[in-house]
C-alpha positions as CSV (number, residue, x, y, z in Angstrom):
1,M,0.0,0.0,0.0
2,R,1.1,3.6,-0.7
3,I,1.1,5.6,2.5
4,A,3.3,8.6,1.4
5,G,1.3,11.8,1.3
6,I,-1.4,10.3,3.4
7,I,-2.5,13.5,5.2
8,V,-3.0,15.5,2.0
9,S,-4.6,12.5,0.2
10,A,-6.9,11.8,3.1
11,C,-8.1,15.4,3.2
12,I,-9.0,15.2,-0.5
13,M,-11.2,12.3,0.4
14,L,-12.5,14.2,3.4
15,V,-13.6,17.1,1.3
16,A,-15.3,14.7,-1.2
17,A,-16.9,12.5,1.4
18,G,-20.2,14.3,1.2
19,A,-20.7,13.5,-2.4
20,E,-23.8,11.5,-3.3
21,E,-23.5,8.2,-4.9
22,S,-24.0,8.2,-8.6
23,A,-23.5,6.0,-11.6
24,A,-20.0,4.7,-12.0
25,G,-19.6,6.3,-15.5
26,P,-16.1,5.5,-16.9
27,F,-15.4,3.2,-13.9
28,D,-18.3,0.8,-14.8
29,F,-15.8,-1.8,-16.1
30,L,-14.7,-2.3,-12.4
31,P,-16.6,-4.6,-10.1
32,E,-19.3,-3.1,-7.9
33,V,-17.4,-3.9,-4.8
34,V,-13.8,-2.8,-5.2
35,A,-12.5,-3.9,-1.8
36,T,-13.5,-5.2,1.6
37,V,-12.1,-4.4,5.0
38,D,-12.9,-7.2,7.5
39,S,-15.6,-8.2,5.1
40,V,-17.1,-4.7,5.0
41,P,-17.5,-3.7,1.3
42,I,-16.1,-0.5,-0.3
43,R,-18.3,0.2,-3.3
44,R,-17.1,1.4,-6.7
45,D,-19.9,3.9,-7.3
46,E,-19.3,6.0,-4.2
47,L,-15.6,6.3,-4.9
48,A,-16.3,7.0,-8.6
49,A,-18.6,9.9,-7.5
50,Q,-15.8,11.3,-5.3
51,L,-13.2,11.0,-8.1
52,T,-15.6,12.8,-10.5
53,L,-16.3,15.6,-7.9
54,S,-12.7,16.2,-7.2
55,R,-11.9,16.1,-11.0
56,Q,-9.1,13.6,-10.5
57,A,-10.3,11.4,-13.4
58,P,-9.0,12.8,-16.7
59,P,-11.4,12.7,-19.6
60,N,-11.0,9.9,-22.0
61,A,-8.6,8.1,-19.7
62,D,-7.9,4.4,-20.6
63,R,-8.8,1.6,-18.3
64,A,-5.4,1.2,-16.8
65,V,-5.3,4.8,-15.7
66,L,-8.8,4.6,-14.2
67,A,-8.0,1.3,-12.5
68,R,-5.0,3.0,-10.8
69,L,-7.1,6.0,-9.8
70,M,-9.7,3.7,-8.2
71,R,-7.0,1.7,-6.4
72,Q,-5.6,4.9,-5.0
73,A,-9.1,6.1,-4.0
74,V,-9.7,2.8,-2.2
75,E,-6.4,3.0,-0.3
76,E,-7.2,6.6,0.7
77,R,-10.7,5.6,1.9
78,I,-9.2,2.8,4.0
79,Y,-6.6,5.2,5.5
80,L,-9.2,7.8,6.2
81,D,-11.6,5.4,7.8
82,I,-8.8,4.2,10.1
83,I,-7.8,7.7,11.0
84,R,-11.4,8.6,11.8
85,Q,-11.8,5.5,13.9
86,L,-8.6,6.3,15.9
87,L,-9.6,9.9,16.4
88,A,-13.1,9.0,17.4
89,E,-11.8,6.6,20.0
90,Q,-10.1,9.5,21.7
91,R,-13.1,11.8,21.1
92,I,-11.0,14.1,18.9
93,V,-12.9,15.8,16.1
94,P,-11.1,17.4,13.1
95,D,-13.3,20.5,12.9
96,E,-13.0,24.3,12.5
97,A,-13.5,25.1,16.1
98,S,-10.7,22.7,17.3
99,A,-8.3,23.9,14.6
100,L,-8.9,27.5,15.6
101,A,-8.3,26.7,19.2
102,Y,-5.1,24.9,18.2
103,L,-3.9,28.0,16.3
104,K,-4.7,30.3,19.3
105,E,-2.7,28.0,21.6
106,M,0.3,28.1,19.3
107,N,0.0,31.9,18.9
108,A,0.1,32.3,22.7
109,L,3.4,30.6,22.9
110,L,5.4,33.5,21.4
111,P,5.4,37.2,22.6
112,R,4.1,38.5,19.3
113,G,2.4,35.4,18.0
114,I,3.2,32.9,15.2
115,P,5.8,34.4,12.8
116,G,4.3,35.2,9.5
117,V,0.8,34.2,10.4
118,P,-1.3,37.2,11.7
119,P,-4.4,36.4,13.7
120,A,-6.5,37.7,10.9
121,E,-5.5,34.6,8.9
122,F,-6.6,32.1,11.6
123,A,-10.2,31.8,10.5
124,R,-9.2,31.0,6.9
125,L,-6.6,28.4,8.0
126,A,-9.0,26.8,10.5
127,A,-11.6,26.4,7.7
128,E,-9.3,24.2,5.6
129,P,-10.0,20.5,6.0
130,Q,-6.3,19.6,5.6
131,F,-5.3,21.9,8.5
132,Q,-8.2,20.6,10.6
133,L,-7.0,17.0,10.2
134,N,-3.3,18.0,10.8
135,A,-4.3,19.7,14.1
136,A,-6.4,16.8,15.2
137,L,-3.6,14.3,14.4
138,H,-1.1,16.5,16.3
139,R,-3.4,16.3,19.4
140,Y,-3.9,12.6,18.9
141,F,-0.2,11.7,18.9
142,K,0.6,14.0,21.8
143,Q,-2.2,12.3,23.8
144,C,-1.7,8.7,22.8
145,Y,1.9,8.3,21.6
146,P,3.9,11.2,23.0
147,D,7.2,9.4,22.6
148,W,6.6,9.2,18.8
149,V,6.5,13.0,18.5
150,K,8.8,13.8,21.4
151,V,11.3,16.7,20.8
152,D,14.4,17.0,22.8
153,D,16.3,20.2,23.9
154,R,19.0,19.7,21.3
155,E,16.4,19.6,18.5
156,V,14.8,22.8,19.8
157,E,18.2,24.6,20.0
158,N,19.3,23.5,16.5
159,A,16.0,24.7,15.0
160,Y,16.3,28.0,16.7
161,R,19.9,28.6,15.6
162,L,19.1,27.6,12.0
163,D,16.1,29.8,11.7
164,Q,16.8,32.5,14.3
165,Q,15.9,35.3,11.9
166,R,12.3,34.2,12.0
167,F,12.3,35.2,15.7
168,L,13.5,38.7,15.1
169,L,10.9,41.1,16.6
170,P,10.8,44.4,14.6
171,E,11.1,47.7,16.3
172,K,8.0,48.6,18.2
173,L,7.0,52.2,17.9
174,E,4.1,54.1,19.5
175,L,3.5,57.5,18.0
176,G,1.3,60.3,19.2
177,V,-0.2,62.3,16.4
178,I,-1.8,65.8,16.4
179,E,-3.5,66.9,13.2
180,V,-4.9,70.3,12.2
181,E,-6.6,71.0,8.9
182,R,-5.1,73.9,6.8
183,S,-8.6,75.4,6.3
184,R,-9.0,76.0,10.0
185,D,-8.5,79.6,11.2
186,N,-5.0,80.2,12.4
187,A,-4.1,76.6,11.5
188,R,-0.3,77.2,11.3
189,E,-0.2,79.2,14.6
190,T,-2.3,76.5,16.3
191,I,0.0,73.6,15.4
192,E,3.1,75.7,16.2
193,D,1.6,76.5,19.6
194,A,0.8,72.9,20.2
195,R,4.4,71.9,19.4
196,A,5.8,74.5,21.8
197,R,3.6,73.3,24.6
198,L,4.7,69.7,24.1
199,R,8.3,70.7,24.1
200,Q,7.8,72.4,27.4
201,G,6.5,69.1,28.8
202,E,2.7,69.4,28.7
203,N,0.7,66.2,28.7
204,F,0.3,65.0,25.1
205,D,-3.2,63.7,25.5
206,R,-4.4,67.0,27.0
207,V,-2.8,69.0,24.2
208,A,-4.2,66.7,21.5
209,A,-7.7,66.8,23.0
210,E,-7.7,70.6,22.9
211,V,-6.0,71.1,19.5
212,S,-7.4,68.1,17.6
213,P,-10.7,67.1,19.3
214,D,-11.9,65.2,16.2
215,G,-8.9,62.9,16.3
216,V,-6.6,62.0,13.4
217,K,-8.0,61.4,9.9
218,S,-4.7,60.7,8.1
219,S,-4.1,57.0,7.5
220,A,-1.5,55.0,9.4
221,E,0.4,54.5,6.2
222,T,0.6,58.3,5.7
223,V,1.7,58.9,9.3
224,M,4.5,56.2,9.1
225,E,5.7,57.6,5.8
226,L,6.0,61.1,7.3
227,F,7.8,59.6,10.3
228,R,10.2,57.7,8.0
229,I,11.0,60.8,6.0
230,S,11.1,63.5,8.7
231,G,11.0,62.0,12.1
232,A,13.0,58.7,12.3
233,K,15.6,60.2,14.6
234,I,13.2,61.7,17.1
235,P,14.1,60.5,20.6
236,V,11.5,59.1,23.0
237,R,9.2,61.9,24.2
238,G,10.6,64.0,21.4
239,V,8.4,66.1,19.1
240,S,8.8,66.4,15.3
241,E,8.8,69.7,13.3
242,V,5.5,70.7,11.9
243,L,4.8,68.3,9.0
244,E,2.6,68.8,6.0
245,S,0.4,66.2,4.3
246,G,-2.1,67.4,1.7
247,D,-4.6,69.7,3.4
248,R,-3.3,69.0,7.0
249,F,-0.5,70.0,9.4
250,L,0.7,67.3,11.7
251,L,2.9,66.8,14.7
252,L,4.4,63.5,15.8
253,M,5.6,62.5,19.2
254,V,7.5,59.3,19.9
255,R,5.7,58.0,23.0
256,E,7.5,54.6,23.2
257,R,10.3,52.9,21.2
258,I,11.4,49.4,21.7
259,P,14.4,48.4,19.5
260,A,14.3,45.3,17.3
261,R,15.4,42.2,19.2
262,F,15.4,38.4,19.0
263,V,13.0,36.4,21.0
264,P,15.3,34.5,23.4
265,L,15.7,30.8,23.0
266,K,14.0,30.1,26.3
267,D,10.9,32.1,25.2
268,A,10.8,30.5,21.7
269,A,11.4,27.0,22.9
270,P,7.7,26.1,23.8
271,Y,6.6,27.2,20.3
272,L,9.4,25.4,18.5
273,R,8.8,22.2,20.5
274,E,5.2,22.2,19.3
275,Q,6.2,23.0,15.8
276,L,8.8,20.3,15.6
277,A,6.4,17.8,17.2
278,A,3.8,18.6,14.5
279,A,6.5,18.0,11.8
280,K,6.9,14.5,13.2
281,V,3.3,13.6,12.9
282,G,3.5,12.5,9.2
283,R,6.1,9.8,10.0
284,A,4.3,8.8,13.2
285,L,1.1,8.5,11.2
286,E,2.8,6.3,8.6
287,L,4.0,3.9,11.3
288,L,0.7,3.8,13.0
289,L,-1.2,3.1,9.8
290,R,1.1,0.3,8.9
291,R,0.4,-1.3,12.2
292,E,-3.3,-0.8,11.9
293,L,-3.4,-2.1,8.3
294,A,-1.7,-5.3,9.4
295,R,-4.5,-6.0,11.9
296,R,-7.2,-5.9,9.2
297,D,-8.2,-8.3,6.5
298,I,-8.1,-6.1,3.4
299,R,-8.9,-7.5,0.0
300,Y,-8.9,-5.7,-3.3
301,F,-10.9,-6.6,-6.4
302,P,-9.2,-4.7,-9.3
303,D,-10.1,-5.4,-12.9
304,V,-7.3,-6.5,-15.3
305,P,-7.0,-3.5,-17.7
306,S,-6.7,-5.7,-20.7
307,G,-9.9,-7.5,-20.0
308,G,-10.8,-10.8,-18.4
309,N,-11.9,-11.8,-15.0
310,S,-11.5,-9.8,-11.8
311,V,-8.6,-10.9,-9.7
312,Q,-8.9,-11.2,-5.9
313,R,-5.8,-10.0,-4.0
314,K,-5.0,-9.4,-0.5
């Protein structure tokens, strides 16, 4: 049996599992029962419908190609049924809610979350059947076979050293912005007066509330571009010159500035340990499936592509 790529293949079957049974179509040369598992039949028509739905069967394919596709679909069905059974025994369900919870748990393991995966992407990822299954399998092996996905300290340290750049936290900057529209009476004098007050140490929030009660209308991108061009060297609590953007005058104050830094190994270790364990799930699943397959009486009934009688094989 071919087990490589099982997670991806099983997910294809998972997506197609809701397909209704239909006529076998181009697969009608195959026997109605294409395999049995412990005498339980796997029927040709159901798998044919799934292959058609997923568009895996090329048009005008010859019988040899179709027979191979059906054999692959049978194997994937057997794998998926075993996986479902194993997960169900532990009351683990590969669903969107569980996948989302898994992402949030992983995100909480690092100071600023999963590198390269903003929380806004979590819902999209959690909705993918492949990710749902992967998250469920990760939980299954940690719960039932922790030694199979165990990660030691040396593995964690090596992964950190090899990919340390991924744990670089960019500079964190908090800016205060005061904005005055040019059309306002005495706009220039107002913004200059606000700057003078801030330089004398007045509270920023109080000055901003008086001078710019309607808040800031300029986009964050505009503000950051102004800061990059004109204010990048402003010290903490420092105030920029009066800046101009379209029909507005602006002032920028650097309220807080945390330099770029690496997440220390001790802080990155819990996340890396989980990530490395997840990477071991594929191999662990292959070993587990081989064991489970050996315990079952699996028989295939493929048709000989050149014609003739069906051949029974185990």
